[in-house]
All heavy atoms as a GROMACS GRO file, in nm:
protein
  580
    1MET      N    1  -0.880   1.220   1.300
    1MET     CA    2  -0.860   1.142   1.419
    1MET      C    3  -0.718   1.084   1.424
    1MET      O    4  -0.660   1.075   1.531
    1MET     CB    5  -0.964   1.030   1.425
    1MET     CG    6  -0.949   0.945   1.550
    1MET     SD    7  -1.078   0.824   1.566
    1MET     CE    8  -1.176   0.902   1.689
    2VAL      N    9  -0.664   1.048   1.310
    2VAL     CA   10  -0.530   0.991   1.303
    2VAL      C   11  -0.429   1.089   1.363
    2VAL      O   12  -0.344   1.051   1.444
    2VAL     CB   13  -0.492   0.958   1.156
    2VAL    CG1   14  -0.348   0.920   1.143
    2VAL    CG2   15  -0.580   0.847   1.103
    3LYS      N   16  -0.439   1.216   1.327
    3LYS     CA   17  -0.345   1.316   1.376
    3LYS      C   18  -0.356   1.333   1.527
    3LYS      O   19  -0.255   1.350   1.596
    3LYS     CB   20  -0.370   1.449   1.306
    3LYS     CG   21  -0.329   1.448   1.159
    3LYS     CD   22  -0.373   1.572   1.088
    3LYS     CE   23  -0.283   1.687   1.121
    3LYS     NZ   24  -0.312   1.807   1.042
    4GLU      N   25  -0.476   1.328   1.579
    4GLU     CA   26  -0.496   1.346   1.723
    4GLU      C   27  -0.437   1.230   1.802
    4GLU      O   28  -0.378   1.250   1.908
    4GLU     CB   29  -0.644   1.364   1.756
    4GLU     CG   30  -0.702   1.493   1.703
    4GLU     CD   31  -0.629   1.616   1.754
    4GLU    OE1   32  -0.596   1.623   1.874
    4GLU    OE2   33  -0.605   1.707   1.672
    5ILE      N   34  -0.452   1.110   1.753
    5ILE     CA   35  -0.397   0.992   1.822
    5ILE      C   36  -0.244   1.002   1.822
    5ILE      O   37  -0.179   0.976   1.922
    5ILE     CB   38  -0.446   0.861   1.756
    5ILE    CG1   39  -0.596   0.847   1.775
    5ILE    CG2   40  -0.372   0.741   1.814
    5ILE    CD1   41  -0.659   0.733   1.696
    6GLU      N   42  -0.186   1.042   1.707
    6GLU     CA   43  -0.041   1.058   1.700
    6GLU      C   44   0.007   1.169   1.793
    6GLU      O   45   0.112   1.156   1.855
    6GLU     CB   46   0.002   1.086   1.556
    6GLU     CG   47  -0.018   0.966   1.466
    6GLU     CD   48   0.112   0.915   1.406
    6GLU    OE1   49   0.215   0.981   1.417
    6GLU    OE2   50   0.106   0.806   1.347
    7ARG      N   51  -0.069   1.277   1.805
    7ARG     CA   52  -0.031   1.385   1.896
    7ARG      C   53  -0.025   1.337   2.041
    7ARG      O   54   0.050   1.391   2.121
    7ARG     CB   55  -0.129   1.501   1.885
    7ARG     CG   56  -0.095   1.595   1.775
    7ARG     CD   57  -0.173   1.725   1.782
    7ARG     NE   58  -0.174   1.780   1.648
    7ARG     CZ   59  -0.281   1.816   1.582
    7ARG    NH1   60  -0.399   1.810   1.638
    7ARG    NH2   61  -0.272   1.863   1.461
    8ALA      N   62  -0.105   1.236   2.072
    8ALA     CA   63  -0.104   1.180   2.207
    8ALA      C   64   0.014   1.086   2.228
    8ALA      O   65   0.030   1.029   2.336
    8ALA     CB   66  -0.235   1.106   2.234
    9GLY      N   67   0.096   1.066   2.123
    9GLY     CA   68   0.214   0.983   2.135
    9GLY      C   69   0.194   0.838   2.097
    9GLY      O   70   0.280   0.754   2.121
   10ILE      N   71   0.081   0.807   2.036
   10ILE     CA   72   0.052   0.670   1.994
   10ILE      C   73   0.067   0.662   1.842
   10ILE      O   74  -0.006   0.730   1.769
   10ILE     CB   75  -0.091   0.628   2.035
   10ILE    CG1   76  -0.108   0.642   2.186
   10ILE    CG2   77  -0.123   0.487   1.987
   10ILE    CD1   78  -0.250   0.631   2.233
   11PRO      N   79   0.161   0.580   1.793
   11PRO     CA   80   0.177   0.569   1.647
   11PRO      C   81   0.055   0.503   1.584
   11PRO      O   82  -0.005   0.413   1.642
   11PRO     CB   83   0.302   0.485   1.629
   11PRO     CG   84   0.323   0.414   1.758
   11PRO     CD   85   0.256   0.496   1.864
   12VAL      N   86   0.021   0.550   1.464
   12VAL     CA   87  -0.097   0.500   1.392
   12VAL      C   88  -0.058   0.466   1.249
   12VAL      O   89   0.019   0.538   1.187
   12VAL     CB   90  -0.208   0.608   1.391
   12VAL    CG1   91  -0.326   0.564   1.307
   12VAL    CG2   92  -0.252   0.642   1.531
   13VAL      N   93  -0.112   0.356   1.199
   13VAL     CA   94  -0.097   0.321   1.058
   13VAL      C   95  -0.235   0.330   0.994
   13VAL      O   96  -0.332   0.272   1.044
   13VAL     CB   97  -0.041   0.178   1.040
   13VAL    CG1   98  -0.038   0.141   0.892
   13VAL    CG2   99   0.097   0.168   1.101
   14HIS      N  100  -0.243   0.404   0.884
   14HIS     CA  101  -0.368   0.418   0.812
   14HIS      C  102  -0.364   0.328   0.690
   14HIS      O  103  -0.288   0.354   0.596
   14HIS     CB  104  -0.388   0.564   0.773
   14HIS     CG  105  -0.526   0.599   0.737
   14HIS    ND1  106  -0.558   0.686   0.636
   14HIS    CD2  107  -0.645   0.560   0.788
   14HIS    CE1  108  -0.689   0.698   0.626
   14HIS    NE2  109  -0.743   0.621   0.717
   15VAL      N  110  -0.439   0.217   0.692
   15VAL     CA  111  -0.448   0.126   0.579
   15VAL      C  112  -0.566   0.174   0.496
   15VAL      O  113  -0.679   0.180   0.546
   15VAL     CB  114  -0.468  -0.020   0.625
   15VAL    CG1  115  -0.480  -0.112   0.505
   15VAL    CG2  116  -0.354  -0.064   0.715
   16CYS      N  117  -0.540   0.209   0.371
   16CYS     CA  118  -0.646   0.268   0.290
   16CYS      C  119  -0.630   0.233   0.143
   16CYS      O  120  -0.522   0.196   0.098
   16CYS     CB  121  -0.644   0.419   0.306
   16CYS     SG  122  -0.493   0.490   0.242
   17THR      N  123  -0.739   0.246   0.070
   17THR     CA  124  -0.736   0.217  -0.073
   17THR      C  125  -0.707   0.341  -0.156
   17THR      O  126  -0.658   0.329  -0.268
   17THR     CB  127  -0.870   0.157  -0.119
   17THR    OG1  128  -0.975   0.244  -0.081
   17THR    CG2  129  -0.891   0.020  -0.057
   18VAL      N  130  -0.735   0.458  -0.103
   18VAL     CA  131  -0.713   0.582  -0.176
   18VAL      C  132  -0.613   0.667  -0.096
   18VAL      O  133  -0.652   0.742  -0.008
   18VAL     CB  134  -0.845   0.658  -0.200
   18VAL    CG1  135  -0.822   0.781  -0.287
   18VAL    CG2  136  -0.950   0.567  -0.264
   19THR      N  137  -0.485   0.651  -0.127
   19THR     CA  138  -0.382   0.717  -0.047
   19THR      C  139  -0.389   0.870  -0.049
   19THR      O  140  -0.355   0.932   0.052
   19THR     CB  141  -0.241   0.670  -0.088
   19THR    OG1  142  -0.222   0.692  -0.226
   19THR    CG2  143  -0.222   0.524  -0.055
   20PRO      N  144  -0.434   0.935  -0.156
   20PRO     CA  145  -0.444   1.081  -0.150
   20PRO      C  146  -0.539   1.130  -0.039
   20PRO      O  147  -0.517   1.236   0.019
   20PRO     CB  148  -0.496   1.120  -0.288
   20PRO     CG  149  -0.448   1.012  -0.378
   20PRO     CD  150  -0.457   0.886  -0.294
   21ILE      N  151  -0.640   1.052  -0.008
   21ILE     CA  152  -0.729   1.090   0.102
   21ILE      C  153  -0.654   1.084   0.234
   21ILE      O  154  -0.666   1.174   0.318
   21ILE     CB  155  -0.856   1.002   0.104
   21ILE    CG1  156  -0.941   1.031  -0.019
   21ILE    CG2  157  -0.935   1.026   0.233
   21ILE    CD1  158  -1.060   0.940  -0.036
   22SER      N  159  -0.574   0.981   0.253
   22SER     CA  160  -0.493   0.970   0.375
   22SER      C  161  -0.396   1.086   0.386
   22SER      O  162  -0.372   1.138   0.495
   22SER     CB  163  -0.415   0.839   0.376
   22SER     OG  164  -0.503   0.731   0.387
   23MET      N  165  -0.339   1.126   0.274
   23MET     CA  166  -0.248   1.240   0.274
   23MET      C  167  -0.324   1.367   0.314
   23MET      O  168  -0.273   1.446   0.392
   23MET     CB  169  -0.185   1.258   0.136
   23MET     CG  170  -0.103   1.140   0.087
   23MET     SD  171   0.048   1.113   0.178
   23MET     CE  172   0.154   1.233   0.102
   24THR      N  173  -0.445   1.382   0.265
   24THR     CA  174  -0.525   1.500   0.295
   24THR      C  175  -0.561   1.508   0.443
   24THR      O  176  -0.558   1.616   0.501
   24THR     CB  177  -0.655   1.500   0.210
   24THR    OG1  178  -0.619   1.499   0.073
   24THR    CG2  179  -0.740   1.621   0.239
   25VAL      N  180  -0.592   1.395   0.505
   25VAL     CA  181  -0.629   1.397   0.647
   25VAL      C  182  -0.508   1.402   0.738
   25VAL      O  183  -0.522   1.416   0.859
   25VAL     CB  184  -0.720   1.278   0.686
   25VAL    CG1  185  -0.849   1.280   0.609
   25VAL    CG2  186  -0.650   1.146   0.673
   26GLY      N  187  -0.387   1.390   0.681
   26GLY     CA  188  -0.267   1.408   0.759
   26GLY      C  189  -0.209   1.284   0.822
   26GLY      O  190  -0.131   1.293   0.916
   27ALA      N  191  -0.244   1.166   0.772
   27ALA     CA  192  -0.186   1.043   0.826
   27ALA      C  193  -0.037   1.040   0.798
   27ALA      O  194   0.007   1.078   0.690
   27ALA     CB  195  -0.254   0.921   0.764
   28ASN      N  196   0.042   0.997   0.896
   28ASN     CA  197   0.187   0.992   0.878
   28ASN      C  198   0.235   0.859   0.821
   28ASN      O  199   0.329   0.855   0.744
   28ASN     CB  200   0.259   1.018   1.010
   28ASN     CG  201   0.257   1.165   1.045
   28ASN    OD1  202   0.256   1.250   0.958
   28ASN    ND2  203   0.255   1.195   1.173
   29ARG      N  204   0.173   0.749   0.861
   29ARG     CA  205   0.211   0.616   0.812
   29ARG      C  206   0.094   0.561   0.731
   29ARG      O  207  -0.010   0.530   0.787
   29ARG     CB  208   0.242   0.523   0.929
   29ARG     CG  209   0.364   0.562   1.007
   29ARG     CD  210   0.375   0.477   1.135
   29ARG     NE  211   0.485   0.520   1.217
   29ARG     CZ  212   0.478   0.618   1.306
   29ARG    NH1  213   0.364   0.682   1.325
   29ARG    NH2  214   0.584   0.652   1.376
   30ILE      N  215   0.115   0.549   0.601
   30ILE     CA  216   0.007   0.509   0.512
   30ILE      C  217   0.046   0.379   0.442
   30ILE      O  218   0.153   0.369   0.383
   30ILE     CB  219  -0.021   0.618   0.407
   30ILE    CG1  220  -0.055   0.750   0.477
   30ILE    CG2  221  -0.131   0.575   0.312
   30ILE    CD1  222  -0.051   0.870   0.386
   31VAL      N  223  -0.041   0.279   0.451
   31VAL     CA  224  -0.021   0.151   0.383
   31VAL      C  225  -0.135   0.133   0.283
   31VAL      O  226  -0.251   0.127   0.322
   31VAL     CB  227  -0.018   0.034   0.484
   31VAL    CG1  228  -0.013  -0.099   0.409
   31VAL    CG2  229   0.101   0.046   0.577
   32PRO      N  230  -0.102   0.129   0.154
   32PRO     CA  231  -0.206   0.110   0.054
   32PRO      C  232  -0.273  -0.027   0.067
   32PRO      O  233  -0.206  -0.128   0.085
   32PRO     CB  234  -0.132   0.120  -0.080
   32PRO     CG  235  -0.005   0.191  -0.047
   32PRO     CD  236   0.028   0.152   0.094
   33ALA      N  237  -0.405  -0.028   0.059
   33ALA     CA  238  -0.482  -0.152   0.066
   33ALA      C  239  -0.498  -0.210  -0.074
   33ALA      O  240  -0.445  -0.158  -0.171
   33ALA     CB  241  -0.617  -0.126   0.131
   34ILE      N  242  -0.575  -0.318  -0.084
   34ILE     CA  243  -0.587  -0.394  -0.209
   34ILE      C  244  -0.678  -0.324  -0.311
   34ILE      O  245  -0.635  -0.287  -0.418
   34ILE     CB  246  -0.638  -0.537  -0.181
   34ILE    CG1  247  -0.554  -0.605  -0.073
   34ILE    CG2  248  -0.641  -0.619  -0.309
   34ILE    CD1  249  -0.406  -0.611  -0.100
   35ALA      N  250  -0.804  -0.309  -0.278
   35ALA     CA  251  -0.900  -0.248  -0.371
   35ALA      C  252  -1.019  -0.193  -0.292
   35ALA      O  253  -1.045  -0.238  -0.180
   35ALA     CB  254  -0.949  -0.351  -0.472
   36ILE      N  255  -1.089  -0.099  -0.348
   36ILE     CA  256  -1.200  -0.035  -0.277
   36ILE      C  257  -1.305  -0.135  -0.229
   36ILE      O  258  -1.342  -0.132  -0.112
   36ILE     CB  259  -1.262   0.078  -0.362
   36ILE    CG1  260  -1.161   0.193  -0.369
   36ILE    CG2  261  -1.394   0.126  -0.302
   36ILE    CD1  262  -1.201   0.306  -0.459
   37PRO      N  263  -1.355  -0.227  -0.311
   37PRO     CA  264  -1.458  -0.317  -0.259
   37PRO      C  265  -1.406  -0.421  -0.158
   37PRO      O  266  -1.480  -0.471  -0.076
   37PRO     CB  267  -1.514  -0.386  -0.383
   37PRO     CG  268  -1.409  -0.372  -0.487
   37PRO     CD  269  -1.332  -0.248  -0.454
   38HIS      N  270  -1.276  -0.450  -0.165
   38HIS     CA  271  -1.216  -0.550  -0.074
   38HIS      C  272  -1.078  -0.500  -0.030
   38HIS      O  273  -0.976  -0.549  -0.079
   38HIS     CB  274  -1.203  -0.686  -0.144
   38HIS     CG  275  -1.331  -0.736  -0.200
   38HIS    ND1  276  -1.432  -0.787  -0.122
   38HIS    CD2  277  -1.379  -0.738  -0.328
   38HIS    CE1  278  -1.534  -0.821  -0.198
   38HIS    NE2  279  -1.505  -0.792  -0.323
   39PRO      N  280  -1.074  -0.404   0.063
   39PRO     CA  281  -0.946  -0.342   0.098
   39PRO      C  282  -0.844  -0.438   0.161
   39PRO      O  283  -0.725  -0.420   0.144
   39PRO     CB  284  -0.984  -0.231   0.195
   39PRO     CG  285  -1.121  -0.265   0.242
   39PRO     CD  286  -1.184  -0.347   0.137
   40LEU      N  287  -0.890  -0.538   0.231
   40LEU     CA  288  -0.798  -0.626   0.302
   40LEU      C  289  -0.794  -0.768   0.247
   40LEU      O  290  -0.754  -0.861   0.316
   40LEU     CB  291  -0.831  -0.628   0.451
   40LEU     CG  292  -0.826  -0.492   0.519
   40LEU    CD1  293  -0.869  -0.503   0.663
   40LEU    CD2  294  -0.686  -0.433   0.509
   41GLY      N  295  -0.832  -0.785   0.122
   41GLY     CA  296  -0.829  -0.918   0.065
   41GLY      C  297  -0.869  -0.918  -0.081
   41GLY      O  298  -0.895  -0.813  -0.139
   42ASN      N  299  -0.875  -1.038  -0.137
   42ASN     CA  300  -0.914  -1.054  -0.276
   42ASN      C  301  -0.993  -1.184  -0.287
   42ASN      O  302  -0.935  -1.293  -0.289
   42ASN     CB  303  -0.791  -1.059  -0.367
   42ASN     CG  304  -0.826  -1.073  -0.513
   42ASN    OD1  305  -0.939  -1.102  -0.549
   42ASN    ND2  306  -0.727  -1.054  -0.598
   43PRO      N  307  -1.125  -1.176  -0.293
   43PRO     CA  308  -1.207  -1.297  -0.295
   43PRO      C  309  -1.187  -1.384  -0.420
   43PRO      O  310  -1.229  -1.499  -0.422
   43PRO     CB  311  -1.350  -1.245  -0.287
   43PRO     CG  312  -1.344  -1.104  -0.334
   43PRO     CD  313  -1.206  -1.055  -0.299
   44ALA      N  314  -1.120  -1.331  -0.520
   44ALA     CA  315  -1.095  -1.410  -0.641
   44ALA      C  316  -0.981  -1.511  -0.620
   44ALA      O  317  -0.967  -1.605  -0.698
   44ALA     CB  318  -1.062  -1.318  -0.758
   45LEU      N  319  -0.902  -1.492  -0.516
   45LEU     CA  320  -0.791  -1.583  -0.488
   45LEU      C  321  -0.840  -1.705  -0.411
   45LEU      O  322  -0.943  -1.698  -0.342
   45LEU     CB  323  -0.684  -1.512  -0.405
   45LEU     CG  324  -0.616  -1.392  -0.469
   45LEU    CD1  325  -0.521  -1.327  -0.369
   45LEU    CD2  326  -0.541  -1.434  -0.595
   46ASP      N  327  -0.764  -1.813  -0.421
   46ASP     CA  328  -0.799  -1.929  -0.338
   46ASP      C  329  -0.761  -1.897  -0.193
   46ASP      O  330  -0.693  -1.800  -0.164
   46ASP     CB  331  -0.732  -2.057  -0.389
   46ASP     CG  332  -0.581  -2.057  -0.376
   46ASP    OD1  333  -0.530  -2.018  -0.270
   46ASP    OD2  334  -0.515  -2.097  -0.473
   47ARG      N  335  -0.806  -1.979  -0.104
   47ARG     CA  336  -0.793  -1.954   0.040
   47ARG      C  337  -0.648  -1.931   0.084
   47ARG      O  338  -0.618  -1.837   0.157
   47ARG     CB  339  -0.854  -2.072   0.117
   47ARG     CG  340  -0.852  -2.052   0.264
   47ARG     CD  341  -0.919  -2.168   0.333
   47ARG     NE  342  -0.911  -2.150   0.476
   47ARG     CZ  343  -0.960  -2.232   0.564
   47ARG    NH1  344  -1.025  -2.339   0.524
   47ARG    NH2  345  -0.948  -2.208   0.692
   48ASP      N  346  -0.557  -2.015   0.038
   48ASP     CA  347  -0.417  -2.003   0.078
   48ASP      C  348  -0.352  -1.875   0.024
   48ASP      O  349  -0.278  -1.808   0.095
   48ASP     CB  350  -0.337  -2.125   0.033
   48ASP     CG  351  -0.376  -2.251   0.110
   48ASP    OD1  352  -0.426  -2.238   0.224
   48ASP    OD2  353  -0.357  -2.361   0.056
   49GLU      N  354  -0.381  -1.842  -0.100
   49GLU     CA  355  -0.325  -1.721  -0.160
   49GLU      C  356  -0.379  -1.595  -0.092
   49GLU      O  357  -0.305  -1.499  -0.070
   49GLU     CB  358  -0.351  -1.717  -0.310
   49GLU     CG  359  -0.270  -1.818  -0.388
   49GLU     CD  360  -0.121  -1.797  -0.373
   49GLU    OE1  361  -0.073  -1.682  -0.386
   49GLU    OE2  362  -0.049  -1.895  -0.346
   50GLU      N  363  -0.508  -1.597  -0.060
   50GLU     CA  364  -0.564  -1.480   0.008
   50GLU      C  365  -0.505  -1.464   0.147
   50GLU      O  366  -0.476  -1.353   0.192
   50GLU     CB  367  -0.716  -1.486   0.015
   50GLU     CG  368  -0.771  -1.357   0.075
   50GLU     CD  369  -0.919  -1.338   0.061
   50GLU    OE1  370  -0.992  -1.434   0.033
   50GLU    OE2  371  -0.962  -1.224   0.080
   51LYS      N  372  -0.482  -1.575   0.214
   51LYS     CA  373  -0.420  -1.569   0.347
   51LYS      C  374  -0.280  -1.507   0.337
   51LYS      O  375  -0.242  -1.424   0.420
   51LYS     CB  376  -0.413  -1.708   0.408
   51LYS     CG  377  -0.361  -1.708   0.550
   51LYS     CD  378  -0.364  -1.847   0.611
   51LYS     CE  379  -0.308  -1.843   0.752
   51LYS     NZ  380  -0.309  -1.976   0.814
   52LYS      N  381  -0.204  -1.546   0.236
   52LYS     CA  382  -0.070  -1.489   0.216
   52LYS      C  383  -0.079  -1.339   0.189
   52LYS      O  384   0.001  -1.260   0.240
   52LYS     CB  385   0.000  -1.557   0.098
   52LYS     CG  386   0.047  -1.697   0.127
   52LYS     CD  387   0.111  -1.755   0.002
   52LYS     CE  388   0.134  -1.904   0.019
   52LYS     NZ  389   0.188  -1.966  -0.103
   53LEU      N  390  -0.177  -1.299   0.107
   53LEU     CA  391  -0.197  -1.158   0.075
   53LEU      C  392  -0.229  -1.078   0.200
   53LEU      O  393  -0.170  -0.972   0.225
   53LEU     CB  394  -0.309  -1.143  -0.028
   53LEU     CG  395  -0.347  -1.002  -0.069
   53LEU    CD1  396  -0.233  -0.937  -0.146
   53LEU    CD2  397  -0.473  -1.005  -0.154
   54ARG      N  398  -0.321  -1.128   0.280
   54ARG     CA  399  -0.359  -1.059   0.404
   54ARG      C  400  -0.243  -1.051   0.501
   54ARG      O  401  -0.220  -0.950   0.565
   54ARG     CB  402  -0.478  -1.127   0.468
   54ARG     CG  403  -0.606  -1.108   0.391
   54ARG     CD  404  -0.720  -1.178   0.458
   54ARG     NE  405  -0.842  -1.158   0.382
   54ARG     CZ  406  -0.963  -1.171   0.433
   54ARG    NH1  407  -0.978  -1.206   0.559
   54ARG    NH2  408  -1.069  -1.151   0.358
   55ARG      N  409  -0.168  -1.161   0.512
   55ARG     CA  410  -0.054  -1.163   0.604
   55ARG      C  411   0.051  -1.059   0.562
   55ARG      O  412   0.105  -0.988   0.646
   55ARG     CB  413   0.008  -1.302   0.608
   55ARG     CG  414   0.124  -1.314   0.704
   55ARG     CD  415   0.177  -1.457   0.709
   55ARG     NE  416   0.252  -1.481   0.827
   55ARG     CZ  417   0.204  -1.509   0.948
   55ARG    NH1  418   0.075  -1.517   0.966
   55ARG    NH2  419   0.283  -1.529   1.050
   56LYS      N  420   0.076  -1.050   0.432
   56LYS     CA  421   0.172  -0.953   0.381
   56LYS      C  422   0.128  -0.811   0.415
   56LYS      O  423   0.210  -0.727   0.456
   56LYS     CB  424   0.186  -0.970   0.230
   56LYS     CG  425   0.287  -0.879   0.167
   56LYS     CD  426   0.297  -0.906   0.018
   56LYS     CE  427   0.390  -0.806  -0.048
   56LYS     NZ  428   0.396  -0.825  -0.193
   57LEU      N  429   0.000  -0.782   0.402
   57LEU     CA  430  -0.053  -0.650   0.433
   57LEU      C  431  -0.039  -0.619   0.582
   57LEU      O  432   0.004  -0.509   0.620
   57LEU     CB  433  -0.200  -0.640   0.390
   57LEU     CG  434  -0.265  -0.504   0.400
   57LEU    CD1  435  -0.194  -0.403   0.311
   57LEU    CD2  436  -0.411  -0.514   0.360
   58VAL      N  437  -0.070  -0.714   0.667
   58VAL     CA  438  -0.057  -0.694   0.812
   58VAL      C  439   0.090  -0.675   0.850
   58VAL      O  440   0.123  -0.588   0.931
   58VAL     CB  441  -0.120  -0.811   0.890
   58VAL    CG1  442  -0.084  -0.804   1.037
   58VAL    CG2  443  -0.271  -0.811   0.873
   59GLU      N  444   0.178  -0.755   0.792
   59GLU     CA  445   0.321  -0.740   0.821
   59GLU      C  446   0.372  -0.604   0.778
   59GLU      O  447   0.453  -0.541   0.847
   59GLU     CB  448   0.401  -0.853   0.756
   59GLU     CG  449   0.380  -0.987   0.824
   59GLU     CD  450   0.445  -1.102   0.752
   59GLU    OE1  451   0.494  -1.085   0.637
   59GLU    OE2  452   0.446  -1.213   0.810
   60LYS      N  453   0.324  -0.555   0.664
   60LYS     CA  454   0.364  -0.424   0.616
   60LYS      C  455   0.315  -0.315   0.712
   60LYS      O  456   0.388  -0.221   0.744
   60LYS     CB  457   0.308  -0.399   0.475
   60LYS     CG  458   0.364  -0.276   0.408
   60LYS     CD  459   0.301  -0.252   0.272
   60LYS     CE  460   0.329  -0.365   0.177
   60LYS     NZ  461   0.278  -0.338   0.041
   61ALA      N  462   0.193  -0.330   0.761
   61ALA     CA  463   0.138  -0.233   0.856
   61ALA      C  464   0.215  -0.236   0.988
   61ALA      O  465   0.243  -0.130   1.047
   61ALA     CB  466  -0.010  -0.261   0.880
   62LEU      N  467   0.253  -0.354   1.035
   62LEU     CA  468   0.331  -0.364   1.159
   62LEU      C  469   0.469  -0.302   1.142
   62LEU      O  470   0.519  -0.234   1.232
   62LEU     CB  471   0.342  -0.510   1.203
   62LEU     CG  472   0.214  -0.572   1.257
   62LEU    CD1  473   0.234  -0.721   1.280
   62LEU    CD2  474   0.170  -0.502   1.386
   63LYS      N  475   0.530  -0.322   1.026
   63LYS     CA  476   0.660  -0.260   1.000
   63LYS      C  477   0.646  -0.107   0.999
   63LYS      O  478   0.729  -0.036   1.055
   63LYS     CB  479   0.718  -0.308   0.868
   63LYS     CG  480   0.853  -0.250   0.840
   63LYS     CD  481   0.915  -0.301   0.713
   63LYS     CE  482   1.051  -0.235   0.697
   63LYS     NZ  483   1.115  -0.268   0.574
   64ALA      N  484   0.540  -0.059   0.936
   64ALA     CA  485   0.516   0.085   0.932
   64ALA      C  486   0.494   0.140   1.073
   64ALA      O  487   0.543   0.248   1.107
   64ALA     CB  488   0.394   0.116   0.845
   65LEU      N  489   0.426   0.064   1.155
   65LEU     CA  490   0.398   0.106   1.292
   65LEU      C  491   0.524   0.123   1.374
   65LEU      O  492   0.534   0.210   1.459
   65LEU     CB  493   0.305   0.004   1.358
   65LEU     CG  494   0.245   0.040   1.493
   65LEU    CD1  495   0.156   0.161   1.482
   65LEU    CD2  496   0.166  -0.078   1.546
   66THR      N  497   0.624   0.041   1.347
   66THR     CA  498   0.748   0.044   1.425
   66THR      C  499   0.858   0.128   1.360
   66THR      O  500   0.968   0.135   1.412
   66THR     CB  501   0.801  -0.098   1.449
   66THR    OG1  502   0.826  -0.161   1.323
   66THR    CG2  503   0.701  -0.181   1.528
   67THR      N  504   0.827   0.192   1.247
   67THR     CA  505   0.924   0.273   1.176
   67THR      C  506   0.907   0.420   1.215
   67THR      O  507   0.797   0.473   1.211
   67THR     CB  508   0.906   0.260   1.023
   67THR    OG1  509   0.921   0.122   0.987
   67THR    CG2  510   1.005   0.344   0.947
   68GLU      N  511   1.019   0.483   1.253
   68GLU     CA  512   1.016   0.627   1.280
   68GLU      C  513   0.999   0.700   1.148
   68GLU      O  514   1.068   0.670   1.050
   68GLU     CB  515   1.145   0.672   1.347
   68GLU     CG  516   1.155   0.634   1.493
   68GLU     CD  517   1.055   0.708   1.581
   68GLU    OE1  518   1.023   0.824   1.552
   68GLU    OE2  519   1.008   0.645   1.678
   69VAL      N  520   0.908   0.795   1.144
   69VAL     CA  521   0.886   0.873   1.024
   69VAL      C  522   0.893   1.022   1.058
   69VAL      O  523   0.866   1.062   1.171
   69VAL     CB  524   0.750   0.841   0.957
   69VAL    CG1  525   0.747   0.699   0.907
   69VAL    CG2  526   0.633   0.868   1.048
   70ASP      N  527   0.931   1.098   0.961
   70ASP     CA  528   0.933   1.242   0.975
   70ASP      C  529   0.840   1.298   0.868
   70ASP      O  530   0.880   1.324   0.757
   70ASP     CB  531   1.075   1.295   0.959
   70ASP     CG  532   1.084   1.444   0.988
   70ASP    OD1  533   1.003   1.494   1.068
   70ASP    OD2  534   1.174   1.509   0.931
   71GLY      N  535   0.713   1.307   0.901
   71GLY     CA  536   0.613   1.351   0.804
   71GLY      C  537   0.545   1.232   0.740
   71GLY      O  538   0.562   1.117   0.781
   72GLN      N  539   0.468   1.260   0.637
   72GLN     CA  540   0.387   1.157   0.573
   72GLN      C  541   0.473   1.062   0.491
   72GLN      O  542   0.557   1.104   0.413
   72GLN     CB  543   0.281   1.222   0.486
   72GLN     CG  544   0.181   1.301   0.569
   72GLN     CD  545   0.074   1.362   0.483
   72GLN    OE1  546   0.103   1.432   0.386
   72GLN    NE2  547  -0.051   1.338   0.519
   73THR      N  548   0.448   0.931   0.512
   73THR     CA  549   0.523   0.828   0.444
   73THR      C  550   0.428   0.720   0.396
   73THR      O  551   0.346   0.670   0.474
   73THR     CB  552   0.627   0.764   0.538
   73THR    OG1  553   0.710   0.867   0.591
   73THR    CG2  554   0.713   0.663   0.466
   74VAL      N  555   0.438   0.684   0.268
   74VAL     CA  556   0.358   0.575   0.213
   74VAL      C  557   0.447   0.452   0.206
   74VAL      O  558   0.554   0.454   0.147
   74VAL     CB  559   0.303   0.610   0.072
   74VAL    CG1  560   0.226   0.492   0.014
   74VAL    CG2  561   0.216   0.735   0.078
   75PHE      N  562   0.402   0.343   0.267
   75PHE     CA  563   0.476   0.218   0.269
   75PHE      C  564   0.421   0.127   0.160
   75PHE      O  565   0.324   0.056   0.181
   75PHE     CB  566   0.463   0.150   0.407
   75PHE     CG  567   0.532   0.225   0.516
   75PHE    CD1  568   0.471   0.333   0.578
   75PHE    CD2  569   0.659   0.190   0.555
   75PHE    CE1  570   0.534   0.404   0.679
   75PHE    CE2  571   0.725   0.259   0.658
   75PHE     CZ  572   0.662   0.367   0.719
   76ASP      N  573   0.484   0.131   0.044
   76ASP     CA  574   0.439   0.048  -0.070
   76ASP      C  575   0.484  -0.095  -0.055
   76ASP      O  576   0.579  -0.132   0.000
   76ASP     CB  577   0.492   0.104  -0.202
   76ASP     CG  578   0.414   0.229  -0.241
   76ASP    OD1  579   0.292   0.233  -0.223
   76ASP    OD2  580   0.478   0.323  -0.291
   0.00000   0.00000   0.00000
């Protein structure tokens, strides 16, 4: 689905925990997530630290969304 949306001219960021799968499906902008059971957070952190972690991930995804890429790119 990622490839089809991009073919329509809409940039897509794939946030995932297993980047090789994203590479296999052909995602162009890949942002690694935190962990399989909690891809967008870490319940072991206190509230403020988790908020910072989530914000950093969203900011990374937004940067990836606005970055021109030529082929598959992982934004670490």
